N, C-alpha and C positions, 0 to 999 in steps of 0.2 A: 670829074666835073669841077669846073672853075668856080670860085666863090661868087662871081657875078651870076652864073646860071643858077646856083643854089638859092641866091636871094630871090631871083625871079620866080623860081618854083614855089618858094615859101609864100610869096605874095599872092600867087595864083591860088594856092591851097587855102590861104586865109580868106580870100575873096569868096571862094566857093562855100566855105563854112558859114560866113556871115550873111551871104546872100540867099541861102536856102530858107524858105519860110518854114515855120514850125507847123507840124502836122495838126490838123484841126480835130478836136474831139467829136465823135459822132453825136448828133443831137439826141437827147433823151426823148423817148416816145411820149407824146402827149395827145390828148384828145383835141383834134383840130377845131379851133374856134370856140371851145367850151369856156364859159365864164363860171368859175367855181367860187362860191362864197362860203360862209361858215356852215350853213345848213341848206344851201340850195345850189343847183347847177342849172345853167341856162345854155342851150344849144342853139345855133342859128337854124333858121327854118329849113335850110337845105343841107343840114349836117347829115352825113351818112351814118353817124352814130345813132340817130333816131330810129333807123331801121332795125337795130339790134334790141331795142327796148319794146316790150309788149305790155300794154296797159289793159286794165279791166275795171269795170264799174263796181263800186261798193253797193251791195244790195241788202235789204232787210232780211233777217233770218226767218224765212217763212217756215222752214222745217225745223221745229223746235226739238231737236234730238241731239244727244251727245253719244259718243262712242266710248265704250269701256272695255278693257281687256279682262279676260278671265279664263276659266277652264271648267270642264265638266268633272263630276265626281259621283261616287255611289251615294244614294240617299241613305244616310246613316240610320234613319228610323226604320229602314227595311233591310238593314245589313247587319251581319254578325260575323266576327272573326273567331275561329275556333282553334284553340290550342289544347294540349293535353295537360290536365291537372296532376297527372301521375307520371313518374319515370318508367321507362320500359322500352321494348323493341316492338316495332310495328309488325304484327303477325299477318294481317291481310288488309286490303283496301278494296272497297266495293263501290266507290263513287268516282266518277270521272268528271273532269272539267266540262262545263256546259250542260250537265245533266240536271233535270228538275228533281227536287227532293221534297219530301213531306216531313213535317215535324215528327221526331222520334225515329226516323229512318236511320239505320246503322250506316255510317260512312267508312269507318275503319275499326279494326280490332288491334289493341295493344296488349302484348304479353307483359304483365307488370307484377313482380313479386310484392310490391307495395300494395297493390289492389288485393292480391291473395291474402296478405296479412289482415286487411280490413275485413275480408270475408271470414277468415278464421276467428277474428275477434268477435264478430257477430254470432258465429256458431257457439263459441265458448260462452258468451254472455247468455245465450239462450239456455244452454245446459246448466249454467250456474243458477239461473232463475228457477228452473225446474227443481234443482236440488234444494234451493232455499225454501221453496213452497212445501216440499215433502218434509224437510226438517222442521218447519214451523208446525205442520200438522202433528208430527210426532211429539214436539215439545208441548203442545197444548194437551195432548192426551196424558203425558207424564205429569204435567203440572196439575191437571184435574185429579190424578191419582195420588198426588202428594209426594211424587218421587223427586221432582226438581223444584227449586225455588222459583219465585216470580221473576227474579233478575235473569235467569236462563231463558225463560219464555220471552222476555223483552229483548234479549240479545238475538234470539232467532227472528223476531219480528224486524229488528233493525237490519239483520243480514238480508232478509227478503226485500226490504226497501232499497238497499244498496244494489242488490242484484237486478231489481226491476229498473232502476235508473241506468245502470250500465248496459242493460239490454236495449233500452230506448236510445242511448247514445250511439252504440255500435250499429244498431239498425238504421238510424237516421243517416249515419256516414255511409253505410252500404247503399242505401237508397239514393243518396246524393250521387254516387258513382255508378248507379244503375246496376247494382250487384244482383246476381241470381241466387237461387237457393243452394247450389253446389259451389264448392271451392274449386274454381278453374283458373284463377289468375288472369282471366281474359276481360280486360276493360274495353268496353264498347263506346266508341266516339259516335254520338248520334247528332242529327240535325236539330237544333233548338227551334227553328222556324221553317215555314214553307218558303221555297225560293229556288234559285238557280245557283249552282256552284260556279262562280265566276273566277275563282282562283283555287288551285290545288298545288301544295308544295309538300307532298308526302309520298313515300314509296315503301314497299315491303322491305323489311330488314333495317329500316332507318331507326336510329336511336332518338327518342323524344324525352324532353325534360320539362318540368313545369316552369323552370326559370328561363326558358327560351324567349327571345325578344318578341314582343307583341307585334313588331313590324314584319315578322315572318310567320304568320299563322299557317297551320296545316291546311285549313280550308277557309275560304271566304264565301259566304252565302248572301245573295242579295236579290233584289227584284229589279232587273235591268229595264223594265218597262217604265220606270220613273227615275230620273236623275236629278241631282243637284247641279246648279250652275253657280260657281263661286266667282264673284266679281270683285275686282280691286278698284274701288271708287276713289278718284282723286279727292284730296281734302277740300278743294274749292267747290266740289259738286255734292258734298255730303247732304246738304239740305234739299237737294233736288231728288234724291232717291228715297222713296217712301214704300212702306209695306203695302202690298196689294197692287203695286205698279207693274205694268206689263213691260217686258223686255223682248226685243226682237234679236234672236240669236243667229249669227252667221258663223260657219265653220270653214276654214280654209280648205280642209280636206273634201268638203262637199260644196263646191262653188255653185252659186245660183240658188241654193236652197236656204230658206229662212224657217226658223222654229220659234214658237211663242212660249215664253216662260213668264212666271209671275213671282215677284219678290215676296218672300215670306220672313226675311230676317235682315236686320241692319245692325252691325256691331255698335257698341257704345264707346269704343275707343279707337284711336288712330295708331297705326303701326309707326313707331318712331323712326324706323329705318326707311321705309318707302313712302311715308306720309300719305297712306291710303287707308280707307275704311273697308273692311270686308263685309260685303253684302251677299245674300244667298237667294237664289230663285229656284223654282221647281219647274221642270220641263217634262211634258208627256213624251215618252219614248216607246210607244206601243209597237211601232214598226222596227224598233231597235236599230235605227240608222245611226244614232249617236252612240259613241263609246266613251267609257270613263277615261278621264285624263286627256281629253281632247282640248287643244287651245281654241278659244272662241273669241269673238268680239260681239258685244251686246250694244244695241242702239236703244237708249232710254229716252222717252219723251219727257221734256221738261216744260214747265209753264211758259207761256209767251213772255218775251222780254223785249227790251229795246236794243238788243245786241244786233250787230251787223255781221255779214258773212263775206269773207274774202278768201281767195285761194291761199293755201299755206305757203306757197312760194313767194307771195307778196310781202310776207312778214319775216323778219330775221331778228335773232336775239343777239344783243350786244351788252355784255355785262349782265345786269339783272333786269334789263328793260327790253321791250319789244319796240321795233321801229318799222316804218314803211315810208316809201317815197310817193308823195301825192303830186299829180300833174296839175298844177294851178292854171297853166295856160300852155299853148302849143310850144313844146321845147323847154319849158321851165318846170323843174322838179324840186320839191321841197321835202326835206326829211322831217318826219313827225313822230313823236313818241306816242305809244299806244298802251292800252291795257287790253290784253287778249288772253284767250285760253283755247285749248284744243277743241275742235268741233267734230263733225262727222268726217268721214274719210276724205282727205285732200283739202280740208278747209279749216279756217280759224274763226272763232267768235270774237269780235271786237266789241268791247263794252265801253271804250272811251278813246277819243283821239281822232275819230273819223266821222263823217256825215254821209248819209245815204246819197247815192248818185255821184259822189266824188270818184275820181279816177286815180287808181294806184298802179304802180309798176309791178306787174306780175312776174315778168322775166327780165332780169338785169339789175335788180335792186343791189346786189352785192357789188356789182361793177361800179355803180354810182357811189356806194359807200367807200370803195377803194379810192375813188377820185377825191372824195372829201378827206380821206386820210392823207393822201399825197399833198393836198393843199395845206393841211395842218402842220405837216413836217417840213415843207419847203421853206418857210420863214426862218426856222431854226438853222437849216443848212446854210442859208444865205448869210445869216448873222455870224455863223462859225467861219465861213469863208472870208468875211470882211475883217475879222480879227487877225487873220494870218498875215 
């Protein structure tokens, strides 16, 4: 290739390089025609974005109820947890879970050498007492005959007093364990109250000890026809829950059914971890539909207030504050700070920041907040680009 041809080819190549336009960057997606200010967004009347936003009216809270989470539990005033006060091996079990029992009924028998020792001590104390009584009678006769001095008679009286005290002590211990007259080492576990065996964790041949955990009793006896409802009341609602107040109980496992309970206890302290107050209600469970340890939700009626009611989707939390977008006019939405708390299922109670009959965005509030965020960051991006 001649030098002239090479020069021509280079010129053509340079022309092609300088003549090609630079590729255009794809435009960033924006909301068409939307005007975004610090706390407001305005759409044109014919903007398609308006179809994605659903609004609803703010209404007064006609139903003055709040929803509180909790669980059911055995009524501790009708419940006893039975463990063995003596070490030994389970010899027999005569009670099954779900069986109704009477006070004093034998539930299980434990073969316990420790109990046999208590029985033997009681028999020995009884024999010692009888011997001390005979010895005192003989000492009195000898003292009257002048054979023994007074101090020997007094020693016999003292021996009788000690024997009588020891007999009372060992007999009381034997009665505490329900001992019989014969030494059989068979300790009988009996029901201390009437009720139903709602839990059994004992079997024949099992070793039992008095130091076993109280969380693992051998038997639990209760009256399942009445249960406790333990409620975790938020700190902001503590003054609304009063003793004697009625609570409507709903159980996820029994959809469509409501149970009535009555508050009989409200704690005087707040749990520092959950910031809730423990309240307790009593529910009638004669049909035994409710079971212990069920998760429940309780609707509690509170005094009428000036609170307003909106769907929970209309309010969002940003930082430590609640916000909602209010539709001031067709296509114009203004962000407003609120004071709110959880209401009944699917709603929020607004105590400040809204007025009745105002319209708020129920679906799409987070989208509007994203537009405000983009507006807040765009000036900084432009300023950074200008400095380059």
